[in-house]
A tleap script that builds the chain and sets N, CA, C and O, in Angstrom:
source leaprc.protein.ff14SB
mol = sequence {
  NMET ILE LYS ILE ILE LEU ILE LEU LEU THR
  LEU LEU LEU THR SER CYS ASP ASP VAL VAL
  SER GLY GLU GLU ASP TYR LEU ILE LEU TYR
  MET ASN THR ASN GLN ASP ASN ASN GLY PHE
  TYR LEU VAL ASP TYR PRO ASP TRP GLN HIE
  ASN SER TYR THR SER VAL GLN TYR GLU THR
  LEU PRO TYR THR ARG VAL TYR TRP THR SER
  VAL ASP SER PHE THR VAL GLU HIE MET GLY
  GLN GLU ILE THR GLU PRO ILE ILE ASN TYR
  SER THR TYR ALA GLY SER ASP GLY THR GLY
  GLN GLN MET ILE TYR LEU TYR GLN ASP PHE
  ILE GLY ASP THR LEU MET ILE TYR GLY CYS
  THR GLU ASN ASP ALA CYS SER SER LEU ASN
  PHE ILE VAL CTYR
}
set mol.1.N position { -41.708 -34.658 3.303 }
set mol.1.CA position { -40.775 -34.416 4.278 }
set mol.1.C position { -39.398 -34.200 3.698 }
set mol.1.O position { -38.683 -33.284 4.104 }
set mol.2.N position { -39.015 -35.056 2.727 }
set mol.2.CA position { -37.756 -34.882 2.076 }
set mol.2.C position { -37.632 -33.539 1.391 }
set mol.2.O position { -36.547 -32.956 1.399 }
set mol.3.N position { -38.644 -33.046 0.826 }
set mol.3.CA position { -38.646 -31.716 0.214 }
set mol.3.C position { -38.354 -30.633 1.200 }
set mol.3.O position { -37.593 -29.717 0.889 }
set mol.4.N position { -38.938 -30.694 2.406 }
set mol.4.CA position { -38.717 -29.694 3.459 }
set mol.4.C position { -37.272 -29.782 3.932 }
set mol.4.O position { -36.637 -28.746 4.130 }
set mol.5.N position { -36.744 -30.957 4.115 }
set mol.5.CA position { -35.295 -31.058 4.484 }
set mol.5.C position { -34.383 -30.477 3.447 }
set mol.5.O position { -33.426 -29.776 3.776 }
set mol.6.N position { -34.676 -30.769 2.150 }
set mol.6.CA position { -33.815 -30.199 1.141 }
set mol.6.C position { -33.908 -28.674 1.024 }
set mol.6.O position { -32.934 -28.003 0.684 }
set mol.7.N position { -35.130 -28.131 1.319 }
set mol.7.CA position { -35.183 -26.661 1.209 }
set mol.7.C position { -34.452 -26.033 2.436 }
set mol.7.O position { -33.852 -24.963 2.333 }
set mol.8.N position { -34.523 -26.734 3.598 }
set mol.8.CA position { -33.817 -26.212 4.747 }
set mol.8.C position { -32.333 -26.291 4.590 }
set mol.8.O position { -31.613 -25.386 5.012 }
set mol.9.N position { -31.878 -27.310 4.014 }
set mol.9.CA position { -30.425 -27.536 3.718 }
set mol.9.C position { -29.925 -26.476 2.650 }
set mol.9.O position { -28.811 -25.964 2.763 }
set mol.10.N position { -30.726 -26.185 1.684 }
set mol.10.CA position { -30.409 -25.162 0.633 }
set mol.10.C position { -30.309 -23.805 1.347 }
set mol.10.O position { -29.337 -23.076 1.146 }
set mol.11.N position { -31.252 -23.480 2.134 }
set mol.11.CA position { -31.219 -22.252 2.887 }
set mol.11.C position { -30.033 -22.095 3.741 }
set mol.11.O position { -29.399 -21.040 3.756 }
set mol.12.N position { -29.696 -23.189 4.502 }
set mol.12.CA position { -28.571 -23.094 5.387 }
set mol.12.C position { -27.235 -22.991 4.680 }
set mol.12.O position { -26.315 -22.360 5.201 }
set mol.13.N position { -27.106 -23.562 3.566 }
set mol.13.CA position { -25.813 -23.637 2.815 }
set mol.13.C position { -25.712 -22.445 1.831 }
set mol.13.O position { -24.685 -22.342 1.160 }
set mol.14.N position { -26.607 -21.628 1.713 }
set mol.14.CA position { -26.569 -20.494 0.880 }
set mol.14.C position { -26.075 -19.212 1.645 }
set mol.14.O position { -26.410 -18.981 2.807 }
set mol.15.N position { -25.304 -18.447 0.949 }
set mol.15.CA position { -24.771 -17.215 1.683 }
set mol.15.C position { -25.874 -16.263 1.825 }
set mol.15.O position { -26.694 -16.104 0.920 }
set mol.16.N position { -25.924 -15.584 3.006 }
set mol.16.CA position { -26.981 -14.624 3.251 }
set mol.16.C position { -26.381 -13.195 3.392 }
set mol.16.O position { -27.079 -12.306 3.880 }
set mol.17.N position { -25.138 -12.953 2.990 }
set mol.17.CA position { -24.434 -11.721 3.254 }
set mol.17.C position { -25.233 -10.500 2.653 }
set mol.17.O position { -25.413 -9.473 3.308 }
set mol.18.N position { -25.684 -10.667 1.415 }
set mol.18.CA position { -26.440 -9.535 0.740 }
set mol.18.C position { -27.746 -9.320 1.399 }
set mol.18.O position { -28.189 -8.174 1.481 }
set mol.19.N position { -28.418 -10.365 1.890 }
set mol.19.CA position { -29.652 -10.212 2.544 }
set mol.19.C position { -29.518 -9.536 3.817 }
set mol.19.O position { -30.331 -8.671 4.143 }
set mol.20.N position { -28.462 -9.902 4.627 }
set mol.20.CA position { -28.200 -9.293 5.899 }
set mol.20.C position { -27.856 -7.823 5.800 }
set mol.20.O position { -28.379 -6.983 6.533 }
set mol.21.N position { -26.928 -7.529 4.838 }
set mol.21.CA position { -26.443 -6.188 4.768 }
set mol.21.C position { -27.439 -5.277 4.055 }
set mol.21.O position { -27.390 -4.055 4.193 }
set mol.22.N position { -28.315 -5.873 3.312 }
set mol.22.CA position { -29.296 -5.052 2.507 }
set mol.22.C position { -28.738 -4.383 1.363 }
set mol.22.O position { -29.438 -3.563 0.771 }
set mol.23.N position { -27.415 -4.659 0.925 }
set mol.23.CA position { -26.802 -4.073 -0.082 }
set mol.23.C position { -26.280 -5.072 -1.099 }
set mol.23.O position { -25.763 -6.106 -0.676 }
set mol.24.N position { -26.369 -4.857 -2.364 }
set mol.24.CA position { -25.893 -5.804 -3.340 }
set mol.24.C position { -24.456 -5.296 -3.753 }
set mol.24.O position { -24.223 -4.099 -3.923 }
set mol.25.N position { -23.559 -6.234 -3.894 }
set mol.25.CA position { -22.222 -5.918 -4.202 }
set mol.25.C position { -22.117 -5.381 -5.616 }
set mol.25.O position { -22.785 -5.894 -6.513 }
set mol.26.N position { -21.266 -4.322 -5.853 }
set mol.26.CA position { -21.099 -3.705 -7.129 }
set mol.26.C position { -19.636 -3.192 -7.170 }
set mol.26.O position { -18.928 -3.123 -6.165 }
set mol.27.N position { -19.240 -2.835 -8.430 }
set mol.27.CA position { -17.898 -2.269 -8.597 }
set mol.27.C position { -17.955 -1.281 -9.834 }
set mol.27.O position { -18.259 -1.720 -10.943 }
set mol.28.N position { -17.683 -0.052 -9.652 }
set mol.28.CA position { -17.678 0.951 -10.595 }
set mol.28.C position { -16.185 1.486 -10.781 }
set mol.28.O position { -15.545 1.968 -9.847 }
set mol.29.N position { -15.716 1.359 -12.022 }
set mol.29.CA position { -14.235 1.802 -12.300 }
set mol.29.C position { -14.315 3.061 -13.152 }
set mol.29.O position { -15.199 3.213 -13.995 }
set mol.30.N position { -13.357 3.967 -12.905 }
set mol.30.CA position { -13.290 5.183 -13.638 }
set mol.30.C position { -11.885 5.728 -13.484 }
set mol.30.O position { -11.122 5.276 -12.630 }
set mol.31.N position { -11.533 6.744 -14.351 }
set mol.31.CA position { -10.229 7.420 -14.378 }
set mol.31.C position { -10.552 8.850 -14.316 }
set mol.31.O position { -11.611 9.254 -14.797 }
set mol.32.N position { -9.665 9.690 -13.724 }
set mol.32.CA position { -9.735 11.154 -13.652 }
set mol.32.C position { -9.176 11.789 -14.841 }
set mol.32.O position { -8.404 12.742 -14.734 }
set mol.33.N position { -9.543 11.288 -16.024 }
set mol.33.CA position { -9.056 11.798 -17.276 }
set mol.33.C position { -10.308 12.011 -18.223 }
set mol.33.O position { -11.419 11.575 -17.922 }
set mol.34.N position { -10.061 12.687 -19.347 }
set mol.34.CA position { -11.139 12.851 -20.367 }
set mol.34.C position { -11.394 11.581 -21.046 }
set mol.34.O position { -10.565 10.671 -21.032 }
set mol.35.N position { -12.593 11.496 -21.677 }
set mol.35.CA position { -12.997 10.348 -22.457 }
set mol.35.C position { -13.184 10.789 -23.928 }
set mol.35.O position { -13.457 11.953 -24.222 }
set mol.36.N position { -13.019 9.779 -24.859 }
set mol.36.CA position { -13.238 10.107 -26.222 }
set mol.36.C position { -14.754 9.773 -26.577 }
set mol.36.O position { -15.490 9.378 -25.673 }
set mol.37.N position { -15.193 9.910 -27.766 }
set mol.37.CA position { -16.592 9.713 -28.193 }
set mol.37.C position { -17.105 8.255 -27.944 }
set mol.37.O position { -18.308 8.013 -27.848 }
set mol.38.N position { -16.169 7.328 -27.850 }
set mol.38.CA position { -16.531 5.980 -27.608 }
set mol.38.C position { -16.547 5.594 -26.118 }
set mol.38.O position { -16.819 4.444 -25.773 }
set mol.39.N position { -16.239 6.611 -25.205 }
set mol.39.CA position { -16.227 6.297 -23.837 }
set mol.39.C position { -14.985 5.817 -23.312 }
set mol.39.O position { -14.941 5.479 -22.129 }
set mol.40.N position { -13.880 5.737 -24.105 }
set mol.40.CA position { -12.577 5.283 -23.682 }
set mol.40.C position { -11.927 6.411 -23.010 }
set mol.40.O position { -11.975 7.534 -23.512 }
set mol.41.N position { -11.310 6.177 -21.881 }
set mol.41.CA position { -10.511 7.199 -21.198 }
set mol.41.C position { -9.243 7.474 -21.965 }
set mol.41.O position { -8.709 6.589 -22.633 }
set mol.42.N position { -8.751 8.715 -21.873 }
set mol.42.CA position { -7.510 9.157 -22.614 }
set mol.42.C position { -6.436 9.430 -21.588 }
set mol.42.O position { -6.637 10.261 -20.703 }
set mol.43.N position { -5.262 8.737 -21.679 }
set mol.43.CA position { -4.153 8.929 -20.755 }
set mol.43.C position { -3.059 9.484 -21.552 }
set mol.43.O position { -2.578 8.877 -22.509 }
set mol.44.N position { -2.645 10.695 -21.142 }
set mol.44.CA position { -1.548 11.394 -21.733 }
set mol.44.C position { -0.225 10.790 -21.220 }
set mol.44.O position { 0.040 10.896 -20.023 }
set mol.45.N position { 0.591 10.184 -22.034 }
set mol.45.CA position { 1.926 9.632 -21.712 }
set mol.45.C position { 2.938 10.741 -21.676 }
set mol.45.O position { 3.002 11.550 -22.602 }
set mol.46.N position { 3.737 10.802 -20.620 }
set mol.46.CA position { 4.773 11.843 -20.551 }
set mol.46.C position { 6.022 11.320 -21.497 }
set mol.46.O position { 6.825 10.480 -21.090 }
set mol.47.N position { 6.083 11.863 -22.685 }
set mol.47.CA position { 7.015 11.412 -23.765 }
set mol.47.C position { 8.493 11.264 -23.238 }
set mol.47.O position { 9.222 10.393 -23.713 }
set mol.48.N position { 8.890 12.044 -22.341 }
set mol.48.CA position { 10.334 12.042 -21.874 }
set mol.48.C position { 10.605 10.847 -20.969 }
set mol.48.O position { 11.764 10.568 -20.662 }
set mol.49.N position { 9.581 10.142 -20.540 }
set mol.49.CA position { 9.795 9.078 -19.540 }
set mol.49.C position { 9.874 7.712 -20.247 }
set mol.49.O position { 9.135 7.480 -21.204 }
set mol.50.N position { 10.789 6.773 -19.777 }
set mol.50.CA position { 10.888 5.394 -20.244 }
set mol.50.C position { 9.667 4.593 -19.838 }
set mol.50.O position { 9.180 3.750 -20.592 }
set mol.51.N position { 9.207 4.850 -18.705 }
set mol.51.CA position { 7.956 4.192 -18.155 }
set mol.51.C position { 7.222 5.195 -17.272 }
set mol.51.O position { 7.793 6.211 -16.875 }
set mol.52.N position { 5.954 4.914 -16.963 }
set mol.52.CA position { 5.175 5.765 -16.188 }
set mol.52.C position { 3.994 4.951 -15.543 }
set mol.52.O position { 3.843 3.744 -15.734 }
set mol.53.N position { 3.229 5.671 -14.817 }
set mol.53.CA position { 2.019 5.115 -14.178 }
set mol.53.C position { 0.839 5.992 -14.322 }
set mol.53.O position { 0.970 7.212 -14.425 }
set mol.54.N position { -0.340 5.390 -14.332 }
set mol.54.CA position { -1.641 6.081 -14.151 }
set mol.54.C position { -2.353 5.315 -13.168 }
set mol.54.O position { -1.849 4.302 -12.684 }
set mol.55.N position { -3.576 5.759 -12.818 }
set mol.55.CA position { -4.375 5.053 -11.872 }
set mol.55.C position { -5.792 4.937 -12.227 }
set mol.55.O position { -6.347 5.749 -12.968 }
set mol.56.N position { -6.404 3.882 -11.675 }
set mol.56.CA position { -7.892 3.656 -11.846 }
set mol.56.C position { -8.484 3.926 -10.468 }
set mol.56.O position { -7.899 3.514 -9.466 }
set mol.57.N position { -9.608 4.593 -10.388 }
set mol.57.CA position { -10.346 4.839 -9.232 }
set mol.57.C position { -11.530 3.863 -9.279 }
set mol.57.O position { -11.964 3.412 -10.338 }
set mol.58.N position { -12.042 3.557 -8.034 }
set mol.58.CA position { -13.257 2.681 -8.026 }
set mol.58.C position { -14.111 2.986 -6.889 }
set mol.58.O position { -13.697 3.609 -5.911 }
set mol.59.N position { -15.420 2.508 -7.020 }
set mol.59.CA position { -16.376 2.632 -5.981 }
set mol.59.C position { -16.994 1.278 -5.779 }
set mol.59.O position { -17.351 0.632 -6.764 }
set mol.60.N position { -17.147 0.793 -4.519 }
set mol.60.CA position { -17.796 -0.429 -4.136 }
set mol.60.C position { -18.324 -0.289 -2.735 }
set mol.60.O position { -18.405 0.810 -2.188 }
set mol.61.N position { -18.671 -1.387 -2.176 }
set mol.61.CA position { -19.025 -1.368 -0.689 }
set mol.61.C position { -17.876 -1.172 0.102 }
set mol.61.O position { -16.791 -1.590 -0.301 }
set mol.62.N position { -17.993 -0.532 1.276 }
set mol.62.CA position { -16.929 -0.265 2.181 }
set mol.62.C position { -16.140 -1.507 2.544 }
set mol.62.O position { -16.742 -2.559 2.757 }
set mol.63.N position { -14.824 -1.432 2.623 }
set mol.63.CA position { -13.911 -2.465 3.066 }
set mol.63.C position { -13.889 -3.661 2.162 }
set mol.63.O position { -13.496 -4.751 2.576 }
set mol.64.N position { -14.293 -3.479 0.966 }
set mol.64.CA position { -14.425 -4.681 -0.027 }
set mol.64.C position { -13.030 -4.819 -0.683 }
set mol.64.O position { -12.350 -3.842 -1.000 }
set mol.65.N position { -12.661 -6.086 -0.859 }
set mol.65.CA position { -11.348 -6.355 -1.457 }
set mol.65.C position { -11.655 -6.447 -3.011 }
set mol.65.O position { -12.629 -7.061 -3.447 }
set mol.66.N position { -10.735 -5.780 -3.806 }
set mol.66.CA position { -10.839 -5.787 -5.289 }
set mol.66.C position { -9.628 -6.456 -5.842 }
set mol.66.O position { -8.504 -6.084 -5.504 }
set mol.67.N position { -9.834 -7.481 -6.725 }
set mol.67.CA position { -8.738 -8.212 -7.342 }
set mol.67.C position { -8.555 -7.539 -8.744 }
set mol.67.O position { -9.549 -7.166 -9.367 }
set mol.68.N position { -7.349 -7.387 -9.221 }
set mol.68.CA position { -7.011 -6.715 -10.480 }
set mol.68.C position { -6.246 -7.612 -11.354 }
set mol.68.O position { -5.457 -8.424 -10.871 }
set mol.69.N position { -6.458 -7.495 -12.725 }
set mol.69.CA position { -5.704 -8.074 -13.736 }
set mol.69.C position { -5.951 -7.430 -15.105 }
set mol.69.O position { -6.824 -6.572 -15.237 }
set mol.70.N position { -5.191 -7.838 -16.116 }
set mol.70.CA position { -5.288 -7.328 -17.455 }
set mol.70.C position { -4.723 -8.291 -18.451 }
set mol.70.O position { -3.772 -9.015 -18.158 }
set mol.71.N position { -5.322 -8.306 -19.673 }
set mol.71.CA position { -4.668 -9.112 -20.693 }
set mol.71.C position { -3.482 -8.422 -21.276 }
set mol.71.O position { -2.647 -9.060 -21.917 }
set mol.72.N position { -3.370 -7.013 -21.053 }
set mol.72.CA position { -2.234 -6.352 -21.491 }
set mol.72.C position { -1.131 -6.574 -20.452 }
set mol.72.O position { -1.369 -6.650 -19.247 }
set mol.73.N position { 0.100 -6.674 -20.996 }
set mol.73.CA position { 1.192 -6.969 -20.106 }
set mol.73.C position { 2.474 -6.290 -20.593 }
set mol.73.O position { 2.533 -5.706 -21.675 }
set mol.74.N position { 3.508 -6.398 -19.729 }
set mol.74.CA position { 4.856 -5.880 -20.066 }
set mol.74.C position { 5.909 -6.930 -19.682 }
set mol.74.O position { 5.659 -7.767 -18.815 }
set mol.75.N position { 7.051 -6.891 -20.307 }
set mol.75.CA position { 8.037 -7.916 -20.011 }
set mol.75.C position { 9.357 -7.173 -19.603 }
set mol.75.O position { 9.726 -6.177 -20.225 }
set mol.76.N position { 10.010 -7.649 -18.614 }
set mol.76.CA position { 11.328 -7.051 -18.212 }
set mol.76.C position { 12.281 -8.240 -18.071 }
set mol.76.O position { 11.873 -9.364 -17.781 }
set mol.77.N position { 13.561 -7.945 -18.288 }
set mol.77.CA position { 14.554 -8.991 -18.194 }
set mol.77.C position { 15.212 -8.800 -16.850 }
set mol.77.O position { 15.545 -7.663 -16.518 }
set mol.78.N position { 15.420 -9.811 -16.067 }
set mol.78.CA position { 15.999 -9.754 -14.780 }
set mol.78.C position { 16.886 -10.953 -14.649 }
set mol.78.O position { 16.453 -12.106 -14.645 }
set mol.79.N position { 18.204 -10.610 -14.538 }
set mol.79.CA position { 19.216 -11.683 -14.368 }
set mol.79.C position { 19.134 -12.692 -15.525 }
set mol.79.O position { 19.215 -13.899 -15.301 }
set mol.80.N position { 18.977 -12.208 -16.732 }
set mol.80.CA position { 18.870 -13.108 -17.875 }
set mol.80.C position { 17.594 -13.863 -18.059 }
set mol.80.O position { 17.492 -14.722 -18.935 }
set mol.81.N position { 16.591 -13.547 -17.222 }
set mol.81.CA position { 15.270 -14.261 -17.347 }
set mol.81.C position { 14.176 -13.192 -17.583 }
set mol.81.O position { 14.095 -12.170 -16.902 }
set mol.82.N position { 13.335 -13.508 -18.605 }
set mol.82.CA position { 12.266 -12.611 -18.905 }
set mol.82.C position { 11.042 -12.833 -17.982 }
set mol.82.O position { 10.539 -13.947 -17.830 }
set mol.83.N position { 10.607 -11.753 -17.396 }
set mol.83.CA position { 9.392 -11.827 -16.518 }
set mol.83.C position { 8.318 -10.903 -17.173 }
set mol.83.O position { 8.539 -9.751 -17.547 }
set mol.84.N position { 7.140 -11.553 -17.259 }
set mol.84.CA position { 5.935 -10.966 -17.965 }
set mol.84.C position { 4.912 -10.753 -16.858 }
set mol.84.O position { 4.615 -11.694 -16.123 }
set mol.85.N position { 4.360 -9.542 -16.711 }
set mol.85.CA position { 3.379 -9.267 -15.703 }
set mol.85.C position { 2.282 -8.447 -16.407 }
set mol.85.O position { 2.541 -7.757 -17.393 }
set mol.86.N position { 1.075 -8.540 -15.884 }
set mol.86.CA position { -0.093 -7.640 -16.322 }
set mol.86.C position { 0.211 -6.259 -15.948 }
set mol.86.O position { 0.997 -6.043 -15.025 }
set mol.87.N position { -0.380 -5.257 -16.626 }
set mol.87.CA position { -0.141 -3.887 -16.342 }
set mol.87.C position { -0.787 -3.422 -15.079 }
set mol.87.O position { -0.508 -2.323 -14.601 }
set mol.88.N position { -1.663 -4.255 -14.519 }
set mol.88.CA position { -2.319 -4.004 -13.222 }
set mol.88.C position { -2.427 -5.442 -12.545 }
set mol.88.O position { -2.666 -6.443 -13.221 }
set mol.89.N position { -2.249 -5.478 -11.267 }
set mol.89.CA position { -2.335 -6.780 -10.609 }
set mol.89.C position { -2.474 -6.586 -9.167 }
set mol.89.O position { -2.517 -5.460 -8.671 }
set mol.90.N position { -2.549 -7.751 -8.432 }
set mol.90.CA position { -2.666 -7.838 -7.032 }
set mol.90.C position { -4.052 -7.390 -6.597 }
set mol.90.O position { -4.982 -7.485 -7.398 }
set mol.91.N position { -4.240 -6.916 -5.400 }
set mol.91.CA position { -5.571 -6.504 -4.921 }
set mol.91.C position { -5.500 -5.347 -3.946 }
set mol.91.O position { -4.463 -5.109 -3.326 }
set mol.92.N position { -6.574 -4.647 -3.814 }
set mol.92.CA position { -6.667 -3.551 -2.887 }
set mol.92.C position { -8.018 -3.595 -2.105 }
set mol.92.O position { -8.936 -4.342 -2.442 }
set mol.93.N position { -8.075 -2.809 -1.116 }
set mol.93.CA position { -9.273 -2.830 -0.221 }
set mol.93.C position { -9.921 -1.424 -0.404 }
set mol.93.O position { -9.207 -0.422 -0.430 }
set mol.94.N position { -11.210 -1.355 -0.525 }
set mol.94.CA position { -11.912 -0.091 -0.517 }
set mol.94.C position { -11.869 0.499 0.904 }
set mol.94.O position { -11.824 -0.269 1.865 }
set mol.95.N position { -11.882 1.784 1.067 }
set mol.95.CA position { -11.954 2.416 2.375 }
set mol.95.C position { -13.316 2.417 2.960 }
set mol.95.O position { -14.249 1.820 2.423 }
set mol.96.N position { -13.430 3.093 4.070 }
set mol.96.CA position { -14.698 3.127 4.786 }
set mol.96.C position { -15.856 3.726 3.959 }
set mol.96.O position { -17.024 3.391 4.157 }
set mol.97.N position { -15.481 4.638 3.012 }
set mol.97.CA position { -16.454 5.220 2.068 }
set mol.97.C position { -16.666 4.423 0.785 }
set mol.97.O position { -17.458 4.809 -0.075 }
set mol.98.N position { -15.951 3.311 0.670 }
set mol.98.CA position { -16.203 2.458 -0.451 }
set mol.98.C position { -15.331 2.811 -1.706 }
set mol.98.O position { -15.463 2.232 -2.784 }
set mol.99.N position { -14.501 3.732 -1.487 }
set mol.99.CA position { -13.626 4.163 -2.679 }
set mol.99.C position { -12.229 3.705 -2.562 }
set mol.99.O position { -11.811 3.336 -1.464 }
set mol.100.N position { -11.475 3.700 -3.604 }
set mol.100.CA position { -10.074 3.349 -3.624 }
set mol.100.C position { -9.445 3.580 -4.997 }
set mol.100.O position { -10.090 4.101 -5.908 }
set mol.101.N position { -8.211 3.196 -5.128 }
set mol.101.CA position { -7.486 3.310 -6.412 }
set mol.101.C position { -6.355 2.302 -6.499 }
set mol.101.O position { -5.826 1.838 -5.489 }
set mol.102.N position { -5.999 1.974 -7.741 }
set mol.102.CA position { -4.832 1.102 -8.002 }
set mol.102.C position { -4.024 1.695 -9.115 }
set mol.102.O position { -4.538 2.339 -10.030 }
set mol.103.N position { -2.793 1.464 -9.011 }
set mol.103.CA position { -1.866 2.027 -10.015 }
set mol.103.C position { -1.783 1.031 -11.255 }
set mol.103.O position { -1.946 -0.184 -11.137 }
set mol.104.N position { -1.512 1.679 -12.460 }
set mol.104.CA position { -1.374 0.841 -13.693 }
set mol.104.C position { 0.027 1.195 -14.408 }
set mol.104.O position { 0.363 2.359 -14.624 }
set mol.105.N position { 0.694 0.246 -14.701 }
set mol.105.CA position { 2.111 0.456 -15.254 }
set mol.105.C position { 2.001 0.735 -16.741 }
set mol.105.O position { 1.280 0.029 -17.446 }
set mol.106.N position { 2.690 1.736 -17.227 }
set mol.106.CA position { 2.704 2.084 -18.614 }
set mol.106.C position { 4.232 2.238 -19.158 }
set mol.106.O position { 5.113 2.655 -18.406 }
set mol.107.N position { 4.457 1.925 -20.328 }
set mol.107.CA position { 5.742 2.318 -20.953 }
set mol.107.C position { 5.496 2.725 -22.419 }
set mol.107.O position { 4.412 2.563 -22.980 }
set mol.108.N position { 6.609 3.277 -23.007 }
set mol.108.CA position { 6.490 3.917 -24.256 }
set mol.108.C position { 5.923 3.151 -25.367 }
set mol.108.O position { 5.272 3.763 -26.214 }
set mol.109.N position { 6.096 1.852 -25.470 }
set mol.109.CA position { 5.500 0.988 -26.394 }
set mol.109.C position { 3.971 1.012 -26.401 }
set mol.109.O position { 3.378 0.628 -27.410 }
set mol.110.N position { 3.297 1.446 -25.317 }
set mol.110.CA position { 1.933 1.541 -25.177 }
set mol.110.C position { 1.235 2.725 -25.844 }
set mol.110.O position { 0.012 2.781 -25.974 }
set mol.111.N position { 2.121 3.707 -26.275 }
set mol.111.CA position { 1.569 4.916 -26.909 }
set mol.111.C position { 0.835 4.613 -28.225 }
set mol.111.O position { 1.420 4.029 -29.137 }
set mol.112.N position { -0.381 4.988 -28.321 }
set mol.112.CA position { -1.245 4.658 -29.465 }
set mol.112.C position { -2.087 3.385 -29.314 }
set mol.112.O position { -2.899 3.048 -30.176 }
set mol.113.N position { -1.870 2.698 -28.204 }
set mol.113.CA position { -2.684 1.491 -27.904 }
set mol.113.C position { -3.922 1.704 -27.016 }
set mol.113.O position { -3.986 2.617 -26.193 }
set mol.114.N position { -4.881 0.828 -27.227 }
set mol.114.CA position { -6.039 0.815 -26.372 }
set mol.114.C position { -5.723 -0.390 -25.401 }
set mol.114.O position { -5.406 -1.496 -25.838 }
set mol.115.N position { -5.830 -0.105 -24.068 }
set mol.115.CA position { -5.515 -1.076 -23.026 }
set mol.115.C position { -6.835 -1.297 -22.249 }
set mol.115.O position { -7.745 -0.471 -22.191 }
set mol.116.N position { -6.826 -2.468 -21.682 }
set mol.116.CA position { -8.116 -2.824 -20.862 }
set mol.116.C position { -7.658 -3.417 -19.492 }
set mol.116.O position { -6.718 -4.208 -19.425 }
set mol.117.N position { -8.295 -3.039 -18.510 }
set mol.117.CA position { -8.026 -3.636 -17.138 }
set mol.117.C position { -9.409 -4.209 -16.598 }
set mol.117.O position { -10.507 -3.843 -17.017 }
set mol.118.N position { -9.206 -5.121 -15.648 }
set mol.118.CA position { -10.428 -5.771 -15.026 }
set mol.118.C position { -10.212 -5.737 -13.535 }
set mol.118.O position { -9.112 -5.856 -12.995 }
set mol.119.N position { -11.401 -5.558 -12.900 }
set mol.119.CA position { -11.436 -5.592 -11.384 }
set mol.119.C position { -12.613 -6.446 -10.997 }
set mol.119.O position { -13.674 -6.353 -11.614 }
set mol.120.N position { -12.450 -7.279 -9.986 }
set mol.120.CA position { -13.490 -8.048 -9.446 }
set mol.120.C position { -13.471 -8.092 -7.924 }
set mol.120.O position { -12.414 -8.306 -7.330 }
set mol.121.N position { -14.590 -7.900 -7.300 }
set mol.121.CA position { -14.673 -7.926 -5.874 }
set mol.121.C position { -14.648 -9.329 -5.352 }
set mol.121.O position { -14.829 -10.279 -6.112 }
set mol.122.N position { -14.425 -9.480 -4.066 }
set mol.122.CA position { -14.433 -10.830 -3.494 }
set mol.122.C position { -15.691 -11.659 -3.630 }
set mol.122.O position { -15.710 -12.875 -3.437 }
set mol.123.N position { -16.796 -10.892 -3.993 }
set mol.123.CA position { -18.100 -11.453 -4.149 }
set mol.123.C position { -18.469 -11.531 -5.634 }
set mol.123.O position { -19.645 -11.679 -5.965 }
set mol.124.N position { -17.493 -11.436 -6.521 }
set mol.124.CA position { -17.619 -11.615 -7.938 }
set mol.124.C position { -18.422 -10.470 -8.678 }
set mol.124.O position { -18.979 -10.693 -9.753 }
set mol.125.N position { -18.453 -9.343 -8.112 }
set mol.125.CA position { -19.030 -8.224 -8.911 }
set mol.125.C position { -17.739 -7.683 -9.729 }
set mol.125.O position { -16.745 -7.238 -9.155 }
set mol.126.N position { -17.869 -7.773 -11.141 }
set mol.126.CA position { -16.694 -7.513 -11.930 }
set mol.126.C position { -16.964 -6.296 -12.818 }
set mol.126.O position { -18.126 -6.016 -13.112 }
set mol.127.N position { -16.034 -5.631 -13.214 }
set mol.127.CA position { -16.105 -4.514 -14.148 }
set mol.127.C position { -14.745 -4.308 -14.901 }
set mol.127.O position { -13.668 -4.603 -14.382 }
set mol.128.N position { -14.863 -3.802 -16.114 }
set mol.128.CA position { -13.660 -3.526 -16.944 }
set mol.128.C position { -13.641 -2.042 -17.341 }
set mol.128.O position { -14.649 -1.342 -17.244 }
set mol.129.N position { -12.516 -1.609 -17.769 }
set mol.129.CA position { -12.303 -0.207 -18.166 }
set mol.129.C position { -11.277 -0.206 -19.402 }
set mol.129.O position { -10.245 -0.877 -19.376 }
set mol.130.N position { -11.617 0.535 -20.395 }
set mol.130.CA position { -10.720 0.761 -21.563 }
set mol.130.C position { -10.148 2.104 -21.505 }
set mol.130.O position { -10.825 3.075 -21.167 }
set mol.131.N position { -8.821 2.183 -21.851 }
set mol.131.CA position { -8.205 3.448 -21.999 }
set mol.131.C position { -7.199 3.536 -23.103 }
set mol.131.O position { -6.552 2.535 -23.409 }
set mol.132.N position { -7.032 4.679 -23.717 }
set mol.132.CA position { -6.099 4.880 -24.820 }
set mol.132.C position { -4.939 5.721 -24.310 }
set mol.132.O position { -5.149 6.779 -23.717 }
set mol.133.N position { -3.660 5.232 -24.550 }
set mol.133.CA position { -2.516 5.886 -24.206 }
set mol.133.C position { -2.033 6.763 -25.437 }
set mol.133.O position { -1.805 6.249 -26.532 }
set mol.134.N position { -1.909 7.958 -25.217 }
set mol.134.CA position { -1.443 8.938 -26.340 }
set mol.134.C position { -0.392 9.770 -25.954 }
set mol.134.O position { 0.069 10.590 -26.747 }
savepdb mol mol.pdb
quit
């Protein structure tokens, strides 16, 4: 009897979202740029700019929230205080077709570097993407 109660409690306390929707959560990241032989995306930095942006596109389930971060960061000084932020952050929502994009901050010191960004959905489907700034 105790086994049956434990099984019922486990079933009641477990999420059934994937079972109900019939779809498993996923996240695919890509950029609309060329790739090198290692699969790294190549981002052409506009040399005349002090800073710039590029974007990452993604596919997931419709209306899914995607959280962004990176180990790569930049630092600005504001009112005598240094502020360091990841090159990509915050979150975005996929549209009704499951696609979306987020902007990535770049500056001249990144030229020649390989950078990495991470995205995770609210259901913990995570993916990363590497790109080289040239």
